[in-house]
C-alpha positions in Angstrom: 68.6 26.8 -10.7 67.1 30.3 -10.9 70.5 31.9 -11.0 71.7 29.6 -13.7 68.6 30.2 -15.8 69.1 33.9 -15.4 72.7 33.6 -16.6 71.7 31.7 -19.7 68.9 34.1 -20.4 71.4 37.0 -20.2 73.5 35.2 -22.8 70.5 34.8 -25.1 69.8 38.5 -24.7 73.4 39.3 -25.5 74.1 40.8 -22.1 77.4 39.0 -21.6 78.7 41.0 -18.7 75.6 40.2 -16.7 75.8 36.6 -17.8 79.4 36.4 -16.5 78.4 37.9 -13.2 75.6 35.4 -12.8 77.6 32.4 -13.9 80.4 33.4 -11.5 77.9 33.7 -8.6 76.4 30.4 -9.5 79.9 28.7 -9.5 80.6 30.3 -6.1 77.6 28.3 -4.8 78.2 25.2 -6.9 81.9 25.0 -7.6 82.0 21.5 -8.9 79.7 22.1 -11.9 82.0 21.3 -14.8 79.3 22.0 -17.4 78.7 25.5 -16.2 82.4 26.2 -16.1 82.5 25.2 -19.7 79.7 27.6 -20.5 81.4 30.4 -18.6 84.6 29.8 -20.7 82.5 30.1 -23.8 80.8 33.3 -22.6 84.2 34.9 -21.8 85.3 34.0 -25.3 82.2 35.5 -26.8 82.7 38.6 -24.7 86.2 39.0 -26.2 87.9 38.1 -22.9 90.1 35.3 -24.1 92.5 35.5 -21.1 89.6 35.0 -18.7 88.4 32.1 -20.9 91.9 30.6 -20.7 91.9 30.8 -16.9 88.6 28.8 -16.7 89.9 26.3 -19.3 93.2 25.8 -17.5 91.2 25.2 -14.3 89.0 22.7 -16.2 92.1 20.8 -17.3 92.9 20.2 -13.7 89.3 19.5 -12.5 88.3 17.2 -15.4 91.4 15.5 -16.9 89.2 13.1 -18.9 88.3 16.1 -21.1 91.8 17.7 -21.0 92.5 17.2 -24.7 89.3 19.1 -25.6 90.1 21.9 -23.2 93.7 22.1 -24.5 92.5 22.4 -28.1 90.2 25.2 -27.0 93.1 26.8 -25.2 95.0 26.6 -28.5 92.2 28.6 -30.1 92.5 31.2 -27.4 96.3 31.3 -27.9 95.7 31.7 -31.7 93.4 34.6 -31.0 96.0 36.2 -28.8 98.6 35.7 -31.7 100.7 33.3 -29.6 101.3 30.6 -32.2 104.1 28.9 -30.3 101.9 28.3 -27.3 98.9 27.3 -29.5 101.1 24.6 -31.1 102.4 23.4 -27.8 98.9 23.0 -26.4 97.8 21.1 -29.5 100.8 18.8 -29.2 100.0 18.2 -25.5 96.4 17.4 -26.4 97.5 14.9 -29.1 99.9 13.3 -26.7 97.1 12.8 -24.2 94.8 11.3 -26.9 97.6 9.0 -28.1 98.4 7.9 -24.5 94.7 7.1 -23.9 94.5 5.0 -27.1 97.6 3.2 -26.2 96.2 2.4 -22.7 92.9 1.3 -24.2 94.6 -1.1 -26.6 96.9 -2.7 -24.0 96.0 -6.3 -23.1 94.6 -6.9 -19.6 97.0 -8.2 -17.0 95.4 -11.2 -15.6 97.2 -12.3 -12.5 
């Protein structure tokens, strides 16, 4: 908890490199903390390291498929920042397809057998 607080404090102070080091160390000790992985992606983005943010977000898509559409939309932002419009559009379409599939499943009648 101290390491995580120190990472967040470094973000507040604008010391993003130190924050990244501390978040990374925390995640080595607590690899399943999805929320902190999301924070780390945001800090990478703030630090103008979109490719590192993308790596974290791609990992989050695998680790937390329930939030995959959200991560894919954020990855689309990263792609846009990197001027890769085709990839940005592809990720948005993938996110939309996942949302549509979730809605279709939610509206299917229950199979009572």
